VMD Tcl script that draws the C-alpha trace (Angstrom):
set ca {
  {-0.21 -0.23 0.47}
  {0.63 3.58 -0.27}
  {1.05 5.97 2.25}
  {1.60 9.39 2.08}
  {4.00 11.18 3.69}
  {3.81 13.37 6.46}
  {4.99 16.67 5.28}
  {2.24 16.46 2.45}
  {-0.24 17.34 4.54}
  {1.82 20.04 6.48}
  {2.95 22.00 3.61}
  {-1.51 22.10 2.65}
  {-2.30 23.08 5.80}
  {0.82 26.37 5.77}
  {-0.53 26.87 2.08}
  {-4.44 27.74 3.15}
  {-3.27 29.94 6.11}
  {-0.97 31.36 2.68}
  {-2.99 31.62 1.70}
  {-6.49 33.75 3.81}
  {-3.53 35.80 4.47}
  {-3.52 37.15 0.97}
  {-7.59 37.38 0.28}
  {-7.02 39.66 3.95}
  {-4.71 41.67 2.23}
  {-6.72 41.58 -1.57}
  {-10.42 42.99 0.44}
  {-8.37 45.66 2.85}
  {-6.94 46.85 -0.38}
  {-9.62 46.45 -2.58}
  {-11.64 48.42 1.00}
  {-9.13 50.91 1.01}
  {-10.26 52.52 -2.57}
  {-13.47 52.24 -2.40}
  {-12.65 54.45 1.00}
  {-10.59 56.54 -1.81}
  {-12.85 57.00 -3.72}
  {-16.12 57.98 -1.83}
  {-13.82 60.18 0.40}
  {-12.93 62.24 -3.61}
  {-16.42 62.51 -4.19}
  {-17.31 64.09 -1.28}
  {-14.57 65.95 -1.29}
  {-15.27 67.58 -5.30}
  {-19.05 67.71 -4.67}
  {-19.04 71.26 -3.93}
  {-22.14 74.13 -3.34}
  {-21.79 75.05 -6.64}
  {-23.15 71.95 -8.35}
  {-26.21 72.35 -10.05}
  {-27.86 69.86 -8.81}
  {-27.86 71.49 -5.30}
  {-29.17 75.54 -6.84}
  {-32.60 73.70 -7.27}
  {-32.27 73.99 -2.66}
  {-33.90 77.61 -3.47}
  {-37.29 78.26 -2.88}
  {-39.31 79.96 -5.68}
  {-41.90 82.79 -4.77}
  {-44.87 80.14 -6.81}
  {-43.58 77.72 -3.08}
  {-44.13 81.18 -0.82}
  {-47.39 82.05 -2.12}
  {-48.38 78.42 -1.64}
  {-47.64 78.42 2.15}
  {-47.62 81.92 2.81}
  {-50.53 82.47 6.67}
  {-53.97 82.47 6.22}
  {-54.09 85.69 9.18}
  {-52.45 87.63 10.82}
  {-53.06 88.79 13.97}
  {-52.36 92.53 14.96}
  {-52.78 94.59 17.98}
  {-55.18 97.59 17.69}
  {-55.83 99.93 20.93}
  {-55.09 97.62 22.65}
  {-57.61 94.42 21.34}
  {-57.28 91.95 19.47}
  {-57.72 91.92 15.68}
  {-57.46 88.08 13.55}
  {-57.62 89.40 10.02}
  {-57.31 86.18 7.04}
  {-57.31 88.71 4.79}
  {-61.01 89.39 3.07}
  {-63.25 91.97 3.97}
  {-65.13 91.38 7.19}
  {-67.85 89.96 6.30}
  {-71.94 90.92 7.22}
  {-73.74 88.38 8.89}
  {-75.80 86.17 6.47}
  {-80.29 85.65 6.56}
  {-81.80 83.04 7.88}
  {-82.61 82.26 4.14}
  {-79.04 83.37 2.49}
  {-77.70 80.14 4.48}
  {-80.23 78.00 3.40}
  {-79.22 78.41 -0.33}
  {-76.44 75.53 1.40}
  {-78.69 73.18 3.34}
  {-81.38 73.75 0.29}
  {-79.96 70.37 -1.73}
  {-81.22 67.44 1.19}
  {-83.80 69.95 2.94}
  {-85.57 70.23 0.45}
  {-85.15 66.43 -1.46}
  {-85.64 64.89 2.24}
  {-82.56 63.09 1.87}
  {-81.13 60.21 4.60}
  {-84.04 62.21 6.40}
  {-83.58 64.97 6.79}
  {-87.41 67.37 7.75}
  {-88.39 69.11 4.03}
  {-88.49 72.25 3.93}
  {-92.36 73.54 4.88}
  {-93.53 70.18 6.51}
  {-94.82 70.65 9.94}
  {-95.11 66.99 9.72}
  {-90.84 66.57 9.70}
  {-90.66 69.62 12.21}
  {-93.31 69.74 14.47}
  {-91.00 67.01 16.81}
  {-87.83 69.11 16.29}
  {-89.32 72.56 16.85}
  {-90.96 70.36 20.30}
  {-86.92 70.17 21.43}
  {-86.60 73.77 20.56}
  {-84.14 76.38 18.95}
  {-80.83 75.47 21.40}
  {-81.04 71.65 21.07}
  {-81.48 71.79 17.31}
  {-78.76 74.38 17.07}
  {-76.65 71.65 19.13}
  {-77.06 68.80 16.24}
  {-76.78 71.16 13.92}
  {-73.29 72.26 15.15}
  {-72.30 68.72 15.66}
  {-74.21 66.30 12.20}
  {-76.56 63.68 13.34}
  {-76.66 60.57 10.77}
  {-77.12 61.49 7.59}
  {-75.73 65.54 7.75}
  {-72.15 66.73 8.40}
  {-70.92 69.40 11.16}
  {-72.47 72.39 10.45}
  {-74.17 70.18 7.23}
  {-71.33 70.99 5.75}
  {-71.08 75.17 5.60}
  {-68.10 75.42 7.53}
  {-68.02 78.82 7.17}
  {-70.64 79.42 8.42}
  {-71.76 81.15 12.12}
  {-73.64 79.36 15.14}
  {-76.24 82.57 14.76}
  {-75.68 82.26 10.60}
  {-77.05 78.48 11.76}
  {-79.78 79.90 13.94}
  {-81.33 81.88 11.18}
  {-81.24 79.25 9.00}
  {-82.54 77.22 11.72}
  {-84.95 79.24 12.93}
  {-86.51 79.87 8.80}
  {-86.87 77.13 8.67}
  {-88.98 76.57 11.27}
  {-91.29 80.05 9.89}
  {-91.46 78.00 6.45}
  {-93.77 75.19 8.98}
  {-96.50 77.72 8.97}
}
mol new
graphics top color blue
foreach p $ca { graphics top sphere $p radius 0.5 }
foreach p [lrange $ca 0 end-1] q [lrange $ca 1 end] { graphics top cylinder $p $q radius 0.2 }
display resetview
């Protein structure tokens, strides 16, 4: 039988350890080259790069994000301004024009305009309760009947206008 000399096994192990040392040095060299490349790119990128010039905000963007109102203090009283002229309070009939689409047809169980049958149980509860329901919304009616620019007094006037239509 053929026996293999022992020194061949030792040489193979030495060769493997030499190979792993060589690959470790190669990996370190590649890593160093990559880090130098990244550092070089970062150093050469300047603030004059056209890609960085787009960071300035244009006037159209500033117009879109400007505040919608401001507070100015005059003669010890605070006045909030939304940039629109002060609106006079609308009448119940004017506000009802926003409520008309549901209350004319009675859609989603809205009490019909001019129907005493629909309004009688609501009239018994009183206008203050009806106002609270109108502000909070109920059933299919969204809060304030989707009239977000309506004041509480305007809603009260619209409710009174609808109640008066039943007589």
